[in-house]
C-alpha positions in Angstrom: 137.5 89.0 118.0 135.2 88.1 114.5 136.5 90.1 111.5 134.4 92.1 110.0 133.5 90.9 106.5 133.5 93.1 103.5 130.6 93.3 101.3 131.8 93.0 97.9 134.0 89.8 99.0 130.5 88.2 100.2 129.1 89.6 96.4 131.8 87.5 94.9 131.2 84.7 96.7 127.3 84.7 96.1 127.7 85.0 92.0 130.1 81.9 92.1 127.8 79.3 91.8 127.3 75.8 90.6 128.3 74.7 94.3 131.3 77.6 94.3 129.8 79.6 96.6 129.5 76.9 99.4 133.7 76.2 99.3 134.8 79.8 99.1 132.5 80.4 102.4 134.5 78.0 103.9 137.9 78.4 102.9 136.8 82.3 103.8 136.4 81.1 107.1 139.1 78.5 107.7 141.1 82.0 106.7 139.2 84.1 109.8 139.6 81.3 112.4 143.2 80.5 111.2 144.3 83.8 111.3 142.0 86.1 113.9 141.6 90.2 112.9 142.6 89.6 109.4 141.1 91.8 106.5 139.6 91.1 103.6 139.0 93.0 100.7 138.2 92.7 97.0 141.5 93.4 94.8 142.2 92.2 91.2 138.9 91.0 90.6 139.2 88.4 93.8 139.0 87.8 97.2 142.1 88.6 99.4 143.3 88.3 103.1 146.3 90.4 104.8 147.5 90.9 108.6 150.3 93.1 108.1 150.5 92.5 104.2 148.6 90.1 101.8 149.3 86.7 102.7 146.1 84.7 100.9 143.7 85.1 97.9 141.0 83.5 96.8 139.8 83.1 93.0 136.9 81.5 91.5 137.4 79.7 88.1 135.0 77.5 85.7 135.4 74.0 87.2 137.7 74.9 90.6 138.8 77.5 93.2 142.5 78.8 93.7 143.1 79.0 97.5 146.4 81.3 96.4 149.2 81.7 99.1 152.4 84.6 99.1 155.3 83.8 101.1 155.7 81.1 98.9 159.6 80.4 99.9 157.7 80.0 104.2 156.0 77.1 103.0 156.5 73.6 103.0 155.0 71.5 100.1 156.6 67.6 100.5 153.2 66.0 98.5 153.4 69.0 95.6 149.8 69.9 96.4 150.3 73.6 95.1 150.6 74.5 91.4 152.2 77.5 89.6 155.4 78.5 88.8 155.0 82.0 90.0 158.2 83.0 92.3 156.6 84.7 95.1 153.3 82.4 94.9 151.5 79.0 94.5 147.7 77.7 94.6 145.7 74.9 96.0 143.0 74.0 93.3 139.8 72.9 95.4 137.1 71.0 93.1 134.9 70.0 95.6 134.5 70.5 100.0 136.0 66.9 100.0 139.3 68.6 99.0 139.8 71.1 101.8 142.2 70.0 103.9 141.4 72.4 106.6 144.6 70.8 108.8 147.2 71.4 106.3 145.5 74.7 105.0 146.2 76.1 108.1 149.8 75.4 108.7 150.3 76.8 104.8 148.4 80.0 106.1 150.5 80.2 109.4 153.1 80.2 107.2 152.4 82.9 104.6 151.8 85.3 107.1 154.2 88.7 107.7 154.3 88.1 112.0 
């Protein structure tokens, strides 16, 4: 089942500019393809994605996109790709389309959702 897209999230992605819109849309599709029936909304000025609870977010920055993961204690990151020092969250910096390792991101998304 294809999840409905939130217009506020679509607008956020459209305003990103500098080639970041393509990255954001690709990550958005990856989230929805990996976790069916995910809802999306714009909260705290950024797109957030939830199943039972929010499990990931996207944030457009000047030179990259942050793909953030909640429930970090459930995620295995042996290569140290995730950044941040928060108690419950980490993020992946995505600078280009080539930085999107779909298999790795899918694994992290699956680990971060509340089942």
